[in-house]
C-alpha positions in Angstrom: -0.2 0.0 -0.1 3.0 2.2 1.0 4.2 1.5 -2.5 1.2 2.8 -4.0 1.0 5.3 -2.4 4.3 6.8 -3.2 4.3 5.9 -7.2 1.1 8.3 -7.0 2.9 10.8 -5.2 5.5 10.8 -7.7 3.3 11.2 -10.1 1.3 13.8 -8.9 4.3 15.6 -8.6 5.9 15.1 -12.1 2.5 16.0 -13.3 2.1 19.3 -11.3 5.7 20.0 -13.0 4.6 19.4 -16.7 1.7 21.5 -15.9 4.2 24.5 -14.7 6.3 23.9 -17.4 3.8 24.2 -20.0 2.0 27.3 -17.9 5.4 29.2 -18.2 5.8 28.4 -21.9 2.7 29.3 -23.3 3.0 32.7 -21.1 6.5 33.2 -22.8 4.7 32.6 -26.0 1.8 35.3 -25.6 4.2 38.1 -24.2 6.1 37.6 -27.4 3.8 37.8 -29.8 2.9 41.4 -28.7 6.5 42.4 -28.5 6.8 43.7 -31.7 3.3 45.7 -31.1 4.9 47.3 -28.1 8.8 48.3 -28.8 9.9 49.4 -32.3 13.2 48.8 -32.3 12.1 44.9 -32.7 10.6 46.3 -36.2 14.1 47.5 -37.8 14.8 44.4 -39.0 11.1 44.2 -41.1 12.0 47.8 -42.4 15.4 47.3 -43.6 13.7 44.3 -45.7 11.1 46.4 -46.9 13.3 49.4 -47.8 15.5 47.3 -49.1 18.1 49.2 -46.9 18.2 51.2 -44.3 15.0 53.2 -42.9 14.5 56.5 -42.2 13.9 56.8 -38.4 12.3 59.2 -36.6 12.1 59.9 -32.8 9.9 61.2 -30.7 10.5 64.4 -30.6 8.7 64.7 -34.5 11.4 64.5 -36.2 13.5 62.2 -38.5 17.1 61.0 -39.7 18.2 59.9 -42.9 20.8 56.9 -43.4 23.2 59.3 -45.0 23.5 61.5 -41.5 26.2 61.5 -39.4 23.5 61.2 -36.0 21.5 58.5 -37.8 21.2 55.4 -35.1 18.2 53.4 -34.1 17.8 52.7 -30.5 14.9 52.8 -27.8 14.1 56.0 -28.6 12.9 55.7 -32.3 9.7 55.5 -32.7 8.7 54.6 -36.1 10.8 54.0 -39.6 9.7 55.0 -43.1 11.1 53.9 -46.3 11.0 57.7 -48.1 11.6 60.9 -47.0 8.1 62.2 -48.4 6.3 59.0 -46.0 7.8 60.8 -43.0 6.5 64.6 -44.3 3.3 62.6 -45.1 2.6 61.4 -41.6 3.9 64.8 -39.6 7.6 64.8 -39.2 9.9 67.1 -40.1 13.9 66.7 -41.1 16.0 66.8 -37.8 18.3 70.2 -37.7 21.4 68.0 -37.1 20.8 66.1 -40.5 23.9 66.3 -42.5 23.8 66.9 -46.0 
C-alpha cells in the first residue's frame, strides 16, 4: 500500500511540474506575440527588408533622420520607420536639424 502511495505521489509531482512548465511556455509565447507591437526597435529588421536598405528613423520629437546622416542611429527612443522622406513628411515628421547633407 505504501509503495502504491509513493508512486501515486511521484506521478502527481511530475504532473504539477509539467503543468507549470507548460504554463510558463504559454505565457512567454503570448508575451512574445505582443513585443513587436509594443517595442518599435524590434520592427527595424522588417523595415530593412521592406525598404531594401536602412530606413528613415523617427524619434519622439517629431523629426526624422536619414541613413546618410552622421547622427543616424536606431535605439530605444526610435518610434517609427519610413522608406522615403515623402512618407515621413506625409506622416507629419520634419527633417532633423542635425541631418548632414
